[in-house]
C-alpha positions as CSV (number, residue, x, y, z in Angstrom):
1,M,141.3,35.1,-74.3
2,K,144.1,37.7,-75.2
3,N,141.7,39.7,-77.5
4,F,139.2,39.8,-74.7
5,T,141.7,41.4,-72.3
6,Q,143.0,43.7,-74.9
7,M,139.3,44.8,-75.5
8,M,138.7,45.3,-71.9
9,K,141.7,47.6,-71.8
10,Q,140.4,49.8,-74.6
11,A,137.0,50.0,-73.0
12,Q,138.6,51.2,-69.8
13,E,140.7,53.9,-71.8
14,L,137.7,55.0,-73.6
15,Q,135.7,55.3,-70.3
16,G,138.7,57.4,-68.7
17,R,138.6,59.7,-72.0
18,M,134.9,60.0,-71.6
19,A,135.1,61.3,-68.1
20,D,137.8,63.7,-69.1
21,M,135.7,64.8,-72.2
22,Q,132.4,65.1,-70.0
23,A,134.5,67.3,-67.6
24,E,135.9,69.6,-70.2
25,M,132.3,70.0,-71.6
26,E,131.1,71.0,-68.0
27,R,133.8,74.0,-68.1
28,L,132.7,74.9,-71.9
29,A,130.8,78.3,-72.1
30,C,128.9,78.9,-75.2
31,E,127.3,82.4,-76.0
32,G,124.3,82.7,-78.2
33,R,123.4,86.1,-79.6
34,S,120.3,87.8,-80.9
35,G,119.1,91.2,-81.7
36,G,122.7,92.4,-83.0
37,G,124.1,91.2,-79.6
38,M,121.7,93.1,-77.6
39,V,120.6,89.9,-75.9
40,V,123.5,87.2,-74.9
41,V,122.7,83.9,-73.5
42,T,125.5,81.7,-72.0
43,L,125.1,77.9,-71.6
44,N,127.6,75.5,-70.2
45,G,128.4,72.2,-72.0
46,K,125.5,70.6,-70.3
47,G,123.0,73.0,-72.0
48,E,122.6,74.7,-68.4
49,M,122.2,78.5,-68.7
50,A,124.8,80.1,-66.8
51,G,124.0,83.7,-67.6
52,V,122.0,86.4,-69.5
53,K,123.1,89.8,-70.7
54,I,120.4,92.2,-71.9
55,D,121.2,95.9,-73.3
56,P,119.5,98.2,-71.0
57,S,117.4,99.8,-74.1
58,L,115.3,96.8,-74.3
59,L,114.3,97.1,-70.5
60,K,111.1,99.2,-71.4
61,P,107.5,97.8,-70.9
62,E,106.7,98.1,-74.4
63,E,109.5,96.2,-75.3
64,G,108.5,93.0,-73.4
65,E,107.5,90.8,-76.2
66,I,110.4,91.7,-78.2
67,L,112.6,90.9,-75.5
68,E,111.1,87.6,-74.7
69,D,111.7,86.7,-78.4
70,L,115.1,87.7,-78.4
71,I,116.1,85.6,-75.2
72,A,114.6,82.7,-76.8
73,A,116.5,83.2,-80.1
74,A,119.7,83.6,-78.1
75,H,119.1,80.6,-76.0
76,A,118.5,78.6,-79.2
77,D,121.8,79.7,-80.8
78,A,123.7,79.0,-77.8
79,K,122.1,75.4,-77.7
80,T,123.1,75.0,-81.2
81,K,126.7,75.8,-80.3
82,V,126.9,73.4,-77.3
83,E,125.5,70.7,-79.5
84,D,127.9,71.3,-82.3
85,A,131.0,71.4,-79.7
86,T,129.5,68.1,-78.0
87,K,129.4,66.4,-81.4
88,E,133.0,67.5,-82.3
89,K,134.4,66.3,-79.1
90,M,132.6,63.0,-79.4
91,Q,133.8,62.3,-83.0
92,A,137.4,62.9,-81.8
93,L,136.9,60.6,-79.0
94,A,135.3,57.9,-81.3
95,G,138.2,58.4,-83.6
96,G,136.1,60.1,-86.1
97,L,133.3,57.6,-86.3
98,P,129.8,58.9,-86.9
99,L,127.6,58.8,-83.8
100,P,124.2,57.3,-84.2
101,P,121.5,59.8,-84.9
102,G,119.7,61.1,-81.8
103,L,122.4,59.8,-79.4
104,K,122.3,62.1,-76.4
105,L,125.6,61.6,-74.4
106,F,124.5,64.3,-71.8
């Protein structure tokens, strides 16, 4: 019974650390860039878009398709950075144990 009590205490501690990590991830901001920095997309740690910056030279009607591609590329770059940061934080939280493939925590 002593092991069970200890296991429950560890689970509560892990739950508290997980809540702290989630709050930290919400404050995280990752920037994705494309077009040599002409388009910058900022995502928070939950992967929600927090901002977009576009170089004024791209705001021409004939540049519309290029701009669309650059926004998508910048978003993908930012999303990769958020996923990497989340994975890193979760591995630190789990004591370096690898997470199962495909495990989504947010």
